[in-house]
C-alpha positions, 0 to 999 in steps of 0.5 A: 290702552291705545298705546299698547295696541299700537305697539302690538301692531308694530311688534311682528311677534304679537301680530298673529295674536292681534289677528286671532283676537280680532277673529275671536271678537268677530266670532263672539259678535256673530254668536251674540247676534245668533239668538236674535236671528234664530228668533226672526227665523222662527217668527218667519216660519210661523208666518209662512204657510206650509205648502199644500199636501197635494202640491206634487199632485197638482204639479204632475196634473199641470205637466200632464195637461201641458203635454196633453194640450201639445199632443192635442194641438199636434193631432189637430194640425194633422187633422187639418192637413188631411182635411186640406188634402181632401179639399184639394182632391175634391176641388180637383175632382170637381174641376175634372167633372166640370171639364168633362161636362163641358166637353160632352156639351160641346159635342 
C-alpha cells in the first residue's frame, strides 16, 4: 500500500485526489472528536453559574456611584478653593485692622 501512495504522490494527475483525501480524513477526524467536545462544553456549562439577574442593575449602580464620587470630589475641591479664598480675605482684613490699630495707638 505504501508503494501505491508513493506512486500517487509522484503522479501529478493523482495529486489533487490525494490532497482531497487528506482533507476528507482531517474532516472525518474532526467530526469524530465533535461529540466529546460537545459533551465537555455541556459539562462546563453545567458547572458554570449563570450571571445574576441584577447584573446590569449592579453595573449601572456602580457607574453612577463612580460618577457621583467624581462629582463630589469636584464639588469638595471647589468648596475648599472658596474657603481658602475667604481665609485669605479674612487674614488680609485682620492685617488691615491690626495696622489701623497700630497707627491709632501711635498718635
